[in-house]
N, C-alpha and C positions, 0 to 999 in steps of 0.2 A: 648628832650632827645638826639637828633642827635648832636646838638652843644656841649652838655656836653661830649659826647664821643670824639669829635674832640679836645676839650680843654684838655681832659685827655691824649689822644694820643700825643698831641704836648706839653704837660706839661705847658700849659698856664693857668694862673689864672687871670681873669679880675680884674682890680683895684677896681671896685665897690664891688667885692666879699671880698675884704680885709678890708672893713670898717664895723665896728660894733658899735652898740649903747649899752652902759652899763645901765641897769636898776637895781639899787641896791635893793636886796632882804634882808629884816631883818633876822638876825640869832638869835635874841633874841626877846622876847615879847615887850620889851621897849627899842629900840635902842637909844643911846645917843651920840655916836661918830662914825666916819667912819668905825672903825674896827668891829662895830656891824652889818655891812652889808656885804652881799656876792655879788661880782661883776659879775652878770650873763650877758653875752653879747648876744644881739639879732642880729644874723647874717643873711645875705640874704638867702632866701629860696632856690634859685637855687644852691648856694654854699653848703648848708647843704645836699641837695639831692646828689650832686656829691661826697661830703665827705662820705655819707652813702654807696655809691657804692664802694668807695675805702676801707672802713672798712669791709664791708661784703664780697667783692670779692677778696680782696688782704691781708688785715691785719689779719683778723680772721684766715684764713688758716695758715699763717706763725707762729701764736702763738702756734700752735700744733707741730711745728718742729723748736724750737729755737737752737741757738748755745750753746756750753757747758758753755760759759761765761754768758749766760742769761737764766733765768729760769722763766717760767710762771705758774708752777704747784702749787706754793704757793699763787697765786693771784686769788681772787674770784670775782673781779669786772670787768665790762665792757669787758667781753669775753663770748663766748658761754658756756652755762651750769653753769655760775657763778651766785651767789646770796648771799644775807646776810645769808640765811638759810644754804647754803652749807659752808660758812665761819664759822658760829657758830658751826655746827656739826664737822667740821674739827678741830677747836680749842679745843673743849671739848673732842674729841676723842684722840687728841695728849696728852692732860693732863692726862686723865684717863689711857691711855696706859703707860705713863711714871710712873704713880703712882704704877703700878704693880711691878716695880723693884726698886722704889725709895721711901724714906720716905716722901718726899715732892717735889713739883714742883713749880718753880717761873715763873710767866708770867709778862713780861714787856710790858706795853701799851705805845707805843711811840707816841709822838706828834711832828709834824713838823710845823713850823710857815709859814703861807701863802704858802702852798705847791704848789698850782696850779698857783700862781701868779709870782713865782720866777724861774721857770724852764728855764734853759739857752738853747736857740735854737741850738747853735753850738754843745753842748755835746749831746743833744737829737738826732739831725740829724746824729751824728756819730754812735749812737746805731741803728738808723733806717737803716743806710747804711749796717749794718752787717746782716740784715734780707734778706731773699731770695725774693726780690721784683723786678719787672721789672724796668728798668732804667727810663722809662717815669713816672711811679708812684712815684718813689723816687724824681725825678726832680719836679714833680707837688707839692709834699709835701714841698720840699725846697723852691719853689716859693711861696707857700701858706704862709709860716711863714716869708718870706722876705717882708718888707714894709707894714706889717699890721698896721692898725691904729684904734683908737676907740675914741668915745666921751661919755660923761655921761649925762643922762637925769634924772632930779629929781625935783619934785615939780614944774613942768612946765618950768624949765630952762634947756638949753642944752649947754654944754661946747664946746670948739673948739676941733677938731680932734688932737690927739697926737699919735706919732708912738709907737708901742709895741715892746720893745726890748727883753722882756722875757715873760713868761707865756704860758700856753697851750690853752688859750682862752676858758674859761668856757662858754658853750652854743654852741660851734661849734660841728660839727659832728665827727671830728677826735680827738678833744682835749683830751677827757677822755682816749681813747685808747692810745694816745701818752704818757700819764702819766704811764700807765701800762708798756709800753716799757721802759720808763725812769727809772722806779724802778725795772726793771727785774734783774739787777746785784747787787741789795742789798740783800745779803745773809748772813746767820750765818757763822762765821769763825771756830767754834768749832764743830767737829763731835758729833752728838747727840742733839745739839741745833737746834730748828726748828722755822722758821718764818711762820706766817699766815698773809696774807695781804688782805684787802678789800679797794681798791684805796689807799688813804693815811693813812688809819687806819692800823697800823702795830703792830703786837703782836709777841714777842719773847718768846718762851717756853724754859726754862732752867731746866733740871732735877737736883736733888740734887747732883748727881755724877759730874756735871759740874759747881757747884756753884762758883768755883774759876774763871770761865771764864767771869763773868758778866762785870768786868771793861774792859776786852779786847773787848767784844762785843760792849760796849758803845763807846769805842775809835774807833772801826771800823766803826760804824754807823756815828759818828761825822765826820770822815775822808771822808766817802762817801758823806755826806751832803755837806761838803765844796767843794768837786770836782763838785758837781751837783748844786751849788748855792742855797742850802737849809740850813735850820737851825733847829737842834734838840732842841726843847724846853723842857728842863729837868724839869722845874718848873710845866709844865702841863702834863708831863709823870707820870706814876704811876707803882708801883710794888705790886703784890699780891702773896701770898704764899698759895698754896693748899696743905693740909697736909693729909696723910693717917690717918683716924680716929682711926684705930686699933693700930697705933704706935705713937699716939700723945704725950704720956708721955716720949717716948724715944728720942724725937727730941729736939735738941738745935738750935733754929732758928738762921740763920746767920744774921749779922747786916745789916740794910738797906743800899742801895747805897747812897752815898753822893749826895745830890741835887735832888734825886728822892724820893717822898713820898711813904711809904708803906701803903696800904689801906686794909680794911677787906672786902670790896665789890667793884665791878668794873662794870661799864656799858660797855658792849661789843656789839657794833652795835645795841644799843637801848635796850638791855636786861641786867638787873642787875643780876650779878652772885656773890654769896658770897664766902668766903674762904673755905666753906664746899662744894663747887660745887652745891649749891642749888639756885634755881630761885624762891623760895617761896616769897621772898621780891618783886620781879618783878610782880609775879601774884597778890599779895596783892595790889600793886599800880594800876594795870590794873583794878581790881575789884572796887577799890575806885573811879577811874575815871569814870567807867561805872555807878556806883551808883549815882555819882553827876549828870551825864548826864540824867539818868532816873528820878531823882528827879526834875531836871529842866523841863523835858518834862511833868511830872505829874502836875507841877504847871501851865504850859501853858494850858494843857488840862482842868484843873479845872477852868481856866478863860475863857473857851469857844473856844479855838483854834480848828479848824476843823481837821479831821483825815488826810486830804491830806497835809496840811501844817506841821503837826506833823511828818509825814513820811519823 
């Protein structure tokens, strides 16, 4: 621990700490191409310990006192008290609150392509420089991202090391918090519109009174993406309209956004929500999955598997 403090005070990152091994993790049950894998980096243990010290002792505290140009109140991932539960509650609360004074509310679920892999280090460090961090901590982070390299291990083969020119390095101790900082200046431009974020899962809540602002918001998000070396994938983004059931007959639904599909149900952080603000479909899916598991266990028990193995 003593040498880690010395490295931090002197802003030194040993070269061995900047080398990572990528072990691809499948994103789908039957991966068939490279894009079906998630590039998780296995980084040195001593580096991760030092990064965790920086995150807990320096980065978490400054997230509670950001500058006016950066906001972390709409981000529910990789920060103290943040969770998927908190994000879901916040999103549903914003929608129901808006429905009290609007006939309908539209939620845009935004998808960014290869979010963690394309973050530009220079623009990220510019944002980190705006935070109230000690100089040696900022310099350590700048050193950490400079000269990083990685190799890939898969099916017993190991590639040569290649320099990392972008990315927040998934698997590192500071990587995920760095993305929170990078996305902090992504905000709605129309008063009354609200963003709810969980890492790169971004949801834009637009009440009926601001329906005219959808195109402007999308243009702003695309401009932000371009500046930050990201890409808004409209074909994988979705739009859902929640309607006040008492006023359903009085509503003339607005036309869908060009390039973004309008759906009747949306999976939000693993929970399926319908346009009626119901999660009954999600509960049914969970019950069916449990029933299948219980059936499989009963078959194993009928064939003589012991209670210990069944448990």
